[in-house]
BANUPA-555029 format. One record per atom (N, C-alpha, C): residue number from 1; residue in three letters; atom name; x, y, z. Coordinates in nm, 4 decimals, decimal comma. Each point is the difference from the previous one (the first is absolute). Last residue first. Example, Ala and Ser with C-alpha at 12.3 -4.5 7.8 and 13.67 -1.06 7.14 Angstrom:
BANUPA-555029
site num 2; residuo SER; atomo N; u 1,2850; v -0,2250; w 0,7080
site num 2; residuo SER; atomo CA; u 0,0820; v 0,1190; w 0,0060
site num 2; residuo SER; atomo C; u -0,0770; v 0,1090; w 0,0730
site num 1; residuo ALA; atomo N; u 0,0290; v -0,5720; w -0,0070
site num 1; residuo ALA; atomo CA; u -0,0890; v 0,1190; w 0,0000
site num 1; residuo ALA; atomo C; u 0,0900; v 0,1200; w 0,0000
END
This chain:
BANUPA-555029
site num 77; residuo UNK; atomo N; u -2,3951; v -4,2423; w -2,1554
site num 77; residuo UNK; atomo CA; u 0,0003; v -0,1483; w -0,0107
site num 77; residuo UNK; atomo C; u 0,1381; v -0,0285; w -0,0587
site num 76; residuo UNK; atomo N; u -0,1733; v 0,4400; w 0,3100
site num 76; residuo UNK; atomo CA; u 0,0229; v -0,0456; w -0,1281
site num 76; residuo UNK; atomo C; u 0,0587; v -0,1389; w 0,0067
site num 75; residuo UNK; atomo N; u -0,1988; v 0,2969; w 0,3865
site num 75; residuo UNK; atomo CA; u 0,0023; v -0,1387; w -0,0785
site num 75; residuo UNK; atomo C; u 0,0063; v -0,0395; w -0,1295
site num 74; residuo UNK; atomo N; u 0,0278; v 0,3986; w 0,3516
site num 74; residuo UNK; atomo CA; u -0,0830; v 0,0082; w -0,1266
site num 74; residuo UNK; atomo C; u -0,0375; v -0,1573; w -0,0560
site num 73; residuo UNK; atomo N; u 0,3247; v 0,1000; w 0,3379
site num 73; residuo UNK; atomo CA; u -0,1324; v -0,0161; w 0,0662
site num 73; residuo UNK; atomo C; u -0,1019; v 0,0040; w -0,1100
site num 72; residuo UNK; atomo N; u 0,4488; v 0,0777; w -0,1180
site num 72; residuo UNK; atomo CA; u -0,0232; v -0,1256; w 0,0505
site num 72; residuo UNK; atomo C; u -0,1345; v -0,0417; w 0,0498
site num 71; residuo UNK; atomo N; u 0,0933; v 0,4514; w -0,1397
site num 71; residuo UNK; atomo CA; u 0,0151; v -0,1097; w -0,1130
site num 71; residuo UNK; atomo C; u -0,0293; v -0,1264; w 0,0445
site num 70; residuo UNK; atomo N; u 0,0449; v 0,3198; w 0,3337
site num 70; residuo UNK; atomo CA; u -0,1222; v 0,0174; w -0,0790
site num 70; residuo UNK; atomo C; u -0,0128; v -0,1096; w -0,1081
site num 69; residuo UNK; atomo N; u 0,4141; v 0,0278; w 0,2127
site num 69; residuo UNK; atomo CA; u -0,0996; v -0,0683; w 0,0982
site num 69; residuo UNK; atomo C; u -0,1362; v -0,0031; w -0,0749
site num 68; residuo UNK; atomo N; u 0,3441; v 0,2829; w -0,2008
site num 68; residuo UNK; atomo CA; u 0,0313; v -0,1539; w -0,0141
site num 68; residuo UNK; atomo C; u -0,1091; v -0,0843; w 0,0759
site num 67; residuo UNK; atomo N; u -0,0297; v 0,4560; w 0,0395
site num 67; residuo UNK; atomo CA; u -0,0400; v -0,0469; w -0,1359
site num 67; residuo UNK; atomo C; u 0,0058; v -0,1440; w -0,0078
site num 66; residuo UNK; atomo N; u 0,1722; v 0,2069; w 0,3881
site num 66; residuo UNK; atomo CA; u -0,1509; v -0,0109; w 0,0056
site num 66; residuo UNK; atomo C; u -0,0404; v -0,0323; w -0,1411
site num 65; residuo UNK; atomo N; u 0,4744; v 0,0688; w 0,0430
site num 65; residuo UNK; atomo CA; u -0,0433; v -0,1071; w 0,0874
site num 65; residuo UNK; atomo C; u -0,1631; v -0,0211; w -0,0092
site num 64; residuo UNK; atomo N; u 0,1745; v 0,3772; w -0,2116
site num 64; residuo UNK; atomo CA; u 0,0374; v -0,1204; w -0,0831
site num 64; residuo UNK; atomo C; u -0,0392; v -0,1250; w 0,0849
site num 63; residuo UNK; atomo N; u -0,0650; v 0,4165; w 0,2060
site num 63; residuo UNK; atomo CA; u -0,0974; v -0,0156; w -0,0908
site num 63; residuo UNK; atomo C; u 0,0273; v -0,1295; w -0,0944
site num 62; residuo UNK; atomo N; u 0,3194; v 0,1105; w 0,3544
site num 62; residuo UNK; atomo CA; u -0,1217; v -0,0416; w 0,0445
site num 62; residuo UNK; atomo C; u -0,1153; v -0,0210; w -0,1114
site num 61; residuo UNK; atomo N; u 0,4101; v 0,1705; w -0,1294
site num 61; residuo UNK; atomo CA; u 0,0264; v -0,1299; w 0,0487
site num 61; residuo UNK; atomo C; u -0,1244; v -0,0494; w 0,0384
site num 60; residuo UNK; atomo N; u -0,0059; v 0,4434; w -0,1054
site num 60; residuo UNK; atomo CA; u 0,0138; v -0,0643; w -0,1089
site num 60; residuo UNK; atomo C; u -0,0044; v -0,1690; w 0,0258
site num 59; residuo UNK; atomo N; u 0,0435; v 0,3151; w 0,3518
site num 59; residuo UNK; atomo CA; u -0,1464; v -0,0266; w -0,0467
site num 59; residuo UNK; atomo C; u 0,0117; v -0,0442; w -0,1047
site num 58; residuo UNK; atomo N; u 0,4347; v 0,0730; w 0,1580
site num 58; residuo UNK; atomo CA; u -0,0783; v -0,0919; w 0,0824
site num 58; residuo UNK; atomo C; u -0,1536; v -0,0141; w -0,0441
site num 57; residuo UNK; atomo N; u 0,2425; v 0,3204; w -0,1962
site num 57; residuo UNK; atomo CA; u 0,0685; v -0,1082; w -0,0556
site num 57; residuo UNK; atomo C; u -0,0767; v -0,1253; w 0,0830
site num 56; residuo UNK; atomo N; u -0,1108; v 0,4571; w 0,1128
site num 56; residuo UNK; atomo CA; u -0,0391; v -0,0460; w -0,1333
site num 56; residuo UNK; atomo C; u 0,0344; v -0,1402; w -0,0590
site num 55; residuo UNK; atomo N; u 0,1570; v 0,1857; w 0,4404
site num 55; residuo UNK; atomo CA; u -0,1352; v -0,0402; w -0,0015
site num 55; residuo UNK; atomo C; u -0,0511; v -0,0336; w -0,1409
site num 54; residuo UNK; atomo N; u 0,4488; v 0,1478; w 0,1827
site num 54; residuo UNK; atomo CA; u -0,0187; v -0,1234; w -0,0784
site num 54; residuo UNK; atomo C; u -0,1373; v -0,0389; w -0,0169
site num 53; residuo UNK; atomo N; u 0,1245; v 0,3862; w 0,2338
site num 53; residuo UNK; atomo CA; u 0,0865; v 0,0193; w -0,1289
site num 53; residuo UNK; atomo C; u -0,0248; v -0,1243; w -0,0880
site num 52; residuo UNK; atomo N; u -0,1587; v 0,0299; w 0,4803
site num 52; residuo UNK; atomo CA; u -0,0782; v 0,0791; w -0,1036
site num 52; residuo UNK; atomo C; u 0,0630; v -0,0049; w -0,1292
site num 51; residuo UNK; atomo N; u 0,0569; v -0,4255; w 0,3126
site num 51; residuo UNK; atomo CA; u 0,0455; v 0,1377; w -0,0174
site num 51; residuo UNK; atomo C; u -0,0550; v 0,0774; w -0,0863
site num 50; residuo UNK; atomo N; u -0,2844; v -0,3984; w 0,1912
site num 50; residuo UNK; atomo CA; u 0,1161; v 0,0233; w -0,1015
site num 50; residuo UNK; atomo C; u 0,0485; v 0,1380; w 0,0333
site num 49; residuo UNK; atomo N; u -0,3430; v -0,4038; w 0,2671
site num 49; residuo UNK; atomo CA; u 0,0250; v 0,1508; w -0,0015
site num 49; residuo UNK; atomo C; u 0,1413; v -0,0006; w -0,1032
site num 48; residuo UNK; atomo N; u -0,4522; v -0,3472; w 0,1552
site num 48; residuo UNK; atomo CA; u 0,1333; v 0,0159; w -0,0589
site num 48; residuo UNK; atomo C; u 0,0283; v 0,1266; w -0,0482
site num 47; residuo UNK; atomo N; u -0,2954; v -0,2698; w 0,3810
site num 47; residuo UNK; atomo CA; u -0,0106; v 0,1148; w -0,0806
site num 47; residuo UNK; atomo C; u 0,1472; v 0,0009; w -0,0551
site num 46; residuo UNK; atomo N; u -0,3735; v -0,3602; w 0,2213
site num 46; residuo UNK; atomo CA; u 0,1418; v 0,0341; w -0,0143
site num 46; residuo UNK; atomo C; u 0,0028; v 0,1210; w -0,0905
site num 45; residuo UNK; atomo N; u -0,4526; v -0,1222; w 0,2759
site num 45; residuo UNK; atomo CA; u 0,0766; v -0,0322; w -0,1305
site num 45; residuo UNK; atomo C; u 0,1498; v 0,0524; w 0,0136
site num 44; residuo UNK; atomo N; u -0,4109; v 0,0260; w 0,3089
site num 44; residuo UNK; atomo CA; u 0,1259; v -0,0518; w 0,0432
site num 44; residuo UNK; atomo C; u 0,0865; v -0,0205; w -0,1420
site num 43; residuo UNK; atomo N; u -0,4233; v 0,1986; w -0,0548
site num 43; residuo UNK; atomo CA; u 0,0454; v 0,0482; w 0,1341
site num 43; residuo UNK; atomo C; u 0,1315; v -0,0476; w 0,0324
site num 42; residuo UNK; atomo N; u -0,2524; v -0,1604; w -0,3766
site num 42; residuo UNK; atomo CA; u 0,0055; v 0,1408; w -0,0303
site num 42; residuo UNK; atomo C; u 0,0569; v 0,0892; w 0,1379
site num 41; residuo UNK; atomo N; u -0,1842; v -0,5061; w 0,0978
site num 41; residuo UNK; atomo CA; u 0,0367; v 0,0641; w -0,1632
site num 41; residuo UNK; atomo C; u -0,0061; v 0,1549; w 0,0164
site num 40; residuo UNK; atomo N; u 0,0926; v -0,3290; w 0,3959
site num 40; residuo UNK; atomo CA; u -0,0812; v 0,0926; w -0,0307
site num 40; residuo UNK; atomo C; u 0,0188; v 0,0772; w -0,1422
site num 39; residuo UNK; atomo N; u 0,1954; v -0,4054; w 0,3293
site num 39; residuo UNK; atomo CA; u -0,0343; v 0,0136; w -0,1275
site num 39; residuo UNK; atomo C; u -0,1215; v 0,0963; w -0,0251
site num 38; residuo UNK; atomo N; u 0,4141; v -0,0707; w 0,3534
site num 38; residuo UNK; atomo CA; u -0,1414; v 0,0624; w -0,0045
site num 38; residuo UNK; atomo C; u -0,0377; v 0,0064; w -0,1341
site num 37; residuo UNK; atomo N; u 0,4015; v -0,2357; w 0,0636
site num 37; residuo UNK; atomo CA; u -0,0378; v 0,0131; w 0,1516
site num 37; residuo UNK; atomo C; u -0,1443; v 0,0640; w 0,0017
site num 36; residuo UNK; atomo N; u 0,2026; v -0,0496; w -0,4224
site num 36; residuo UNK; atomo CA; u -0,0227; v -0,1452; w 0,0549
site num 36; residuo UNK; atomo C; u -0,0380; v 0,0077; w 0,1398
site num 35; residuo UNK; atomo N; u 0,0858; v 0,4021; w -0,2279
site num 35; residuo UNK; atomo CA; u -0,1189; v -0,0539; w -0,0336
site num 35; residuo UNK; atomo C; u -0,0233; v -0,1294; w 0,0589
site num 34; residuo UNK; atomo N; u 0,3986; v 0,2282; w 0,0485
site num 34; residuo UNK; atomo CA; u -0,0900; v 0,0348; w 0,0994
site num 34; residuo UNK; atomo C; u -0,1193; v -0,0502; w -0,0236
site num 33; residuo UNK; atomo N; u 0,4110; v -0,0401; w -0,2473
site num 33; residuo UNK; atomo CA; u -0,0292; v -0,1088; w 0,0884
site num 33; residuo UNK; atomo C; u -0,1107; v 0,0426; w 0,0714
site num 32; residuo UNK; atomo N; u 0,2391; v 0,4185; w -0,1735
site num 32; residuo UNK; atomo CA; u 0,0105; v -0,1479; w -0,0761
site num 32; residuo UNK; atomo C; u -0,0229; v -0,1138; w 0,1023
site num 31; residuo UNK; atomo N; u -0,0093; v 0,5229; w 0,0210
site num 31; residuo UNK; atomo CA; u -0,0970; v -0,1087; w 0,0318
site num 31; residuo UNK; atomo C; u -0,0028; v -0,1342; w -0,0649
site num 30; residuo UNK; atomo N; u 0,2873; v 0,3344; w -0,2461
site num 30; residuo UNK; atomo CA; u -0,0463; v 0,0408; w 0,1382
site num 30; residuo UNK; atomo C; u -0,1117; v -0,1178; w 0,0063
site num 29; residuo UNK; atomo N; u 0,4449; v 0,0607; w -0,3244
site num 29; residuo UNK; atomo CA; u -0,1257; v -0,0547; w 0,0069
site num 29; residuo UNK; atomo C; u -0,0475; v 0,0305; w 0,1541
site num 28; residuo UNK; atomo N; u 0,3388; v 0,2354; w -0,4095
site num 28; residuo UNK; atomo CA; u -0,0178; v -0,0536; w 0,1378
site num 28; residuo UNK; atomo C; u -0,1298; v -0,0595; w 0,0268
site num 27; residuo UNK; atomo N; u 0,4094; v 0,1522; w -0,4357
site num 27; residuo UNK; atomo CA; u -0,1415; v -0,0326; w 0,0657
site num 27; residuo UNK; atomo C; u -0,0056; v -0,0302; w 0,1412
site num 26; residuo UNK; atomo N; u 0,3027; v 0,1437; w -0,4936
site num 26; residuo UNK; atomo CA; u 0,0106; v 0,0165; w 0,1626
site num 26; residuo UNK; atomo C; u -0,1460; v -0,0120; w 0,0313
site num 25; residuo UNK; atomo N; u 0,2036; v -0,2245; w -0,4595
site num 25; residuo UNK; atomo CA; u -0,0832; v 0,0982; w 0,0490
site num 25; residuo UNK; atomo C; u -0,0245; v 0,0099; w 0,1709
site num 24; residuo UNK; atomo N; u 0,2565; v -0,3057; w -0,3404
site num 24; residuo UNK; atomo CA; u 0,0681; v 0,0949; w 0,0781
site num 24; residuo UNK; atomo C; u -0,0847; v 0,1177; w 0,0478
site num 23; residuo UNK; atomo N; u -0,1372; v -0,4088; w -0,2339
site num 23; residuo UNK; atomo CA; u 0,0169; v 0,1112; w -0,1109
site num 23; residuo UNK; atomo C; u 0,0671; v 0,1287; w 0,0959
site num 22; residuo UNK; atomo N; u -0,1105; v -0,4087; w 0,1803
site num 22; residuo UNK; atomo CA; u 0,0711; v -0,0557; w -0,1189
site num 22; residuo UNK; atomo C; u 0,0294; v 0,0999; w -0,0824
site num 21; residuo UNK; atomo N; u -0,2641; v 0,0958; w 0,3924
site num 21; residuo UNK; atomo CA; u 0,1351; v -0,0307; w 0,0362
site num 21; residuo UNK; atomo C; u 0,0745; v -0,0475; w -0,1297
site num 20; residuo UNK; atomo N; u -0,4490; v 0,0477; w -0,0512
site num 20; residuo UNK; atomo CA; u 0,0284; v 0,1139; w 0,0343
site num 20; residuo UNK; atomo C; u 0,1798; v 0,0032; w 0,0186
site num 19; residuo UNK; atomo N; u -0,2712; v -0,3915; w -0,0655
site num 19; residuo UNK; atomo CA; u 0,0122; v 0,0736; w -0,1216
site num 19; residuo UNK; atomo C; u 0,0761; v 0,1432; w 0,0327
site num 18; residuo UNK; atomo N; u -0,0702; v -0,2806; w 0,3584
site num 18; residuo UNK; atomo CA; u 0,0883; v -0,0489; w -0,0645
site num 18; residuo UNK; atomo C; u 0,0175; v 0,0710; w -0,1530
site num 17; residuo UNK; atomo N; u -0,3603; v 0,1289; w 0,2797
site num 17; residuo UNK; atomo CA; u 0,1345; v 0,0310; w 0,0855
site num 17; residuo UNK; atomo C; u 0,1136; v -0,0626; w -0,0973
site num 16; residuo UNK; atomo N; u -0,4385; v -0,1015; w -0,1363
site num 16; residuo UNK; atomo CA; u 0,0277; v 0,1336; w -0,0247
site num 16; residuo UNK; atomo C; u 0,1254; v 0,0406; w 0,0690
site num 15; residuo UNK; atomo N; u -0,1482; v -0,4225; w 0,0780
site num 15; residuo UNK; atomo CA; u 0,0263; v 0,0122; w -0,1548
site num 15; residuo UNK; atomo C; u 0,0458; v 0,1462; w -0,0033
site num 14; residuo UNK; atomo N; u -0,1424; v -0,1119; w 0,4144
site num 14; residuo UNK; atomo CA; u 0,1431; v -0,0711; w -0,0046
site num 14; residuo UNK; atomo C; u 0,0272; v 0,0349; w -0,1579
site num 13; residuo UNK; atomo N; u -0,4273; v 0,1118; w 0,1371
site num 13; residuo UNK; atomo CA; u 0,0902; v 0,1011; w 0,0566
site num 13; residuo UNK; atomo C; u 0,1563; v -0,0379; w -0,0314
site num 12; residuo UNK; atomo N; u -0,3757; v -0,2730; w -0,1209
site num 12; residuo UNK; atomo CA; u 0,0310; v 0,1218; w -0,0919
site num 12; residuo UNK; atomo C; u 0,0906; v 0,0908; w 0,0580
site num 11; residuo UNK; atomo N; u -0,0939; v -0,3649; w 0,2639
site num 11; residuo UNK; atomo CA; u 0,0659; v -0,0417; w -0,1246
site num 11; residuo UNK; atomo C; u 0,0332; v 0,0816; w -0,0886
site num 10; residuo UNK; atomo N; u -0,2364; v 0,0910; w 0,3972
site num 10; residuo UNK; atomo CA; u 0,1252; v -0,0109; w 0,0369
site num 10; residuo UNK; atomo C; u 0,0770; v -0,0407; w -0,1316
site num 9; residuo UNK; atomo N; u -0,4747; v 0,2848; w 0,0456
site num 9; residuo UNK; atomo CA; u 0,0595; v -0,1175; w -0,0487
site num 9; residuo UNK; atomo C; u 0,1359; v -0,0328; w 0,0357
site num 8; residuo UNK; atomo N; u -0,2379; v 0,4320; w 0,0426
site num 8; residuo UNK; atomo CA; u -0,0310; v -0,1193; w 0,1000
site num 8; residuo UNK; atomo C; u 0,0503; v -0,1338; w -0,0209
site num 7; residuo UNK; atomo N; u 0,1464; v 0,5464; w -0,1470
site num 7; residuo UNK; atomo CA; u -0,0328; v -0,1392; w -0,0443
site num 7; residuo UNK; atomo C; u -0,0246; v -0,0717; w 0,1189
site num 6; residuo UNK; atomo N; u 0,0753; v 0,5158; w -0,2320
site num 6; residuo UNK; atomo CA; u -0,0382; v -0,0439; w 0,1411
site num 6; residuo UNK; atomo C; u -0,0434; v -0,1523; w -0,0495
site num 5; residuo UNK; atomo N; u 0,3513; v 0,3975; w -0,2293
site num 5; residuo UNK; atomo CA; u -0,1265; v -0,0849; w -0,0210
site num 5; residuo UNK; atomo C; u -0,0054; v -0,0634; w 0,1558
site num 4; residuo UNK; atomo N; u 0,3064; v 0,3717; w -0,1166
site num 4; residuo UNK; atomo CA; u -0,0475; v -0,0683; w -0,1313
site num 4; residuo UNK; atomo C; u -0,1186; v -0,0885; w 0,0046
site num 3; residuo UNK; atomo N; u 0,1929; v 0,4500; w 0,3143
site num 3; residuo UNK; atomo CA; u -0,0679; v -0,1339; w -0,0113
site num 3; residuo UNK; atomo C; u -0,0266; v -0,0436; w -0,1198
site num 2; residuo UNK; atomo N; u 0,4210; v 0,3138; w 0,1668
site num 2; residuo UNK; atomo CA; u -0,1311; v 0,0150; w -0,0706
site num 2; residuo UNK; atomo C; u -0,0711; v -0,1396; w -0,0018
site num 1; residuo UNK; atomo N; u 0,4522; v 0,2646; w 0,2905
site num 1; residuo UNK; atomo CA; u -0,0450; v -0,1225; w -0,0924
site num 1; residuo UNK; atomo C; u -0,1654; v 0,0283; w -0,0218
END
């Protein structure tokens, strides 16, 4: 498996996992919930891993979610 992303925010993690699962992309989360025990940004982040053959598809999902989030934070009226 290869690393797709490191995520500290539990809500963002859940959204990404739901999106991957809905597309039947095989993934695994390591360190899930560890940030709550030891809130050390960058150290205890959850790590989302995907199977290598599905990395490109998973990366597209991640980029789409990041774009949606950026658009929402951009504050369109």
